[in-house]
C-alpha positions as CSV (number, residue, x, y, z in Angstrom):
1,M,14.8,-11.8,-13.8
2,S,13.7,-14.6,-11.2
3,N,12.4,-17.9,-11.2
4,N,10.6,-17.1,-7.8
5,D,7.4,-15.8,-7.3
6,T,7.0,-15.2,-3.6
7,C,7.0,-11.6,-1.9
8,P,10.4,-10.3,-1.3
9,C,9.1,-8.2,1.7
10,C,6.9,-10.6,3.6
11,H,7.8,-14.2,1.8
12,H,4.6,-15.3,1.6
13,G,2.0,-14.9,-1.3
14,P,2.9,-14.4,-5.0
15,E,4.3,-10.9,-5.8
16,T,1.7,-9.7,-7.8
17,I,1.0,-6.1,-8.0
18,M,-2.3,-6.1,-5.6
19,H,0.1,-7.7,-3.3
20,M,3.0,-5.1,-3.4
21,V,0.5,-2.3,-2.8
22,W,-2.1,-3.4,-1.3
23,D,-2.4,-7.1,0.7
24,C,1.4,-7.6,1.5
25,E,0.9,-8.4,5.6
26,E,3.9,-6.3,6.1
27,L,1.5,-3.5,4.4
28,T,-1.2,-3.6,6.8
29,L,-0.3,-1.2,9.7
30,F,0.1,1.6,7.0
31,W,-3.3,0.6,4.8
32,D,-4.8,0.6,8.5
33,C,-3.7,3.6,9.9
34,S,-4.7,5.4,6.9
35,V,-8.1,4.1,6.0
36,P,-10.9,4.8,7.8
37,S,-12.5,1.4,9.6
38,H,-15.7,2.1,7.9
39,S,-14.1,2.1,4.8
40,W,-11.7,-1.9,5.4
41,A,-15.0,-3.9,3.6
42,K,-14.4,-2.2,0.4
43,F,-11.1,-1.0,0.6
44,F,-9.5,-4.6,0.8
45,S,-12.3,-6.3,-1.0
46,L,-12.3,-4.5,-4.6
47,G,-10.4,-5.8,-7.3
48,L,-7.5,-3.9,-8.8
49,H,-8.8,-1.6,-11.0
50,E,-11.7,-1.1,-9.0
51,W,-9.8,-0.3,-6.0
52,I,-7.7,2.4,-7.8
53,Q,-10.7,3.6,-9.6
54,F,-12.0,4.0,-5.7
55,N,-9.5,5.5,-4.2
56,L,-8.6,8.8,-6.5
57,S,-12.3,9.4,-6.8
58,S,-13.1,8.9,-2.8
59,L,-14.4,12.4,-1.4
60,D,-13.3,10.8,2.2
61,S,-9.9,12.4,4.1
62,G,-8.8,9.1,5.1
63,N,-7.9,9.1,8.9
64,V,-5.3,11.8,8.4
65,N,-7.3,14.6,7.6
66,L,-5.3,14.6,4.1
67,D,-6.6,14.8,0.6
68,W,-7.4,11.2,0.2
69,P,-6.8,10.4,-3.5
70,I,-3.8,12.3,-3.0
71,L,-2.4,10.8,-0.5
72,F,-3.4,7.4,-2.0
73,G,-1.6,8.4,-5.0
74,V,1.6,9.3,-3.0
75,A,1.5,6.4,-1.0
76,T,1.3,3.3,-3.6
77,Y,4.0,5.2,-5.6
78,H,6.4,5.2,-2.9
79,L,5.5,2.2,-1.3
80,W,6.0,0.3,-5.7
81,N,9.0,2.5,-4.9
82,D,10.5,0.8,-2.2
83,R,9.6,-2.6,-3.1
84,N,11.9,-1.9,-5.9
85,K,14.4,-0.9,-3.7
86,L,14.2,-4.1,-1.7
87,V,14.3,-6.5,-4.8
88,F,16.9,-4.6,-6.9
89,N,19.2,-2.6,-3.8
90,N,18.3,-4.6,-1.0
91,R,16.7,-2.1,0.8
92,T,13.9,-0.6,1.8
93,N,12.1,2.1,3.9
94,M,8.8,-0.1,4.0
95,P,6.4,0.5,6.0
96,Y,7.5,2.3,9.1
97,T,8.8,4.6,7.8
98,Y,5.3,6.2,5.8
99,V,3.2,5.0,9.0
100,S,5.3,7.5,11.4
101,M,5.0,10.3,8.6
102,L,1.2,9.8,8.6
103,F,1.1,11.5,12.3
104,L,4.0,14.6,11.8
């Protein structure tokens, strides 16, 4: 436990759930590459519950022609898992490893 709520990835902003899987500037490249530009306004403006529901029920394939709900679920799991690796083990793969995997 820590008395510091600063994001361990970008060292800006408070470490909230939304920040760690969506709003952290370290994740911008990943989401910009994944989310189609026509969906950015909605993707980047929803609250946590609406954001999850929107992405898990979307029929859009994203920028990578994959099933978006599956990509979204797997991506957010790995982003959260990497955040935990950074906090507890001082190591991470975020976010550039995931961006490169999108286009393999």
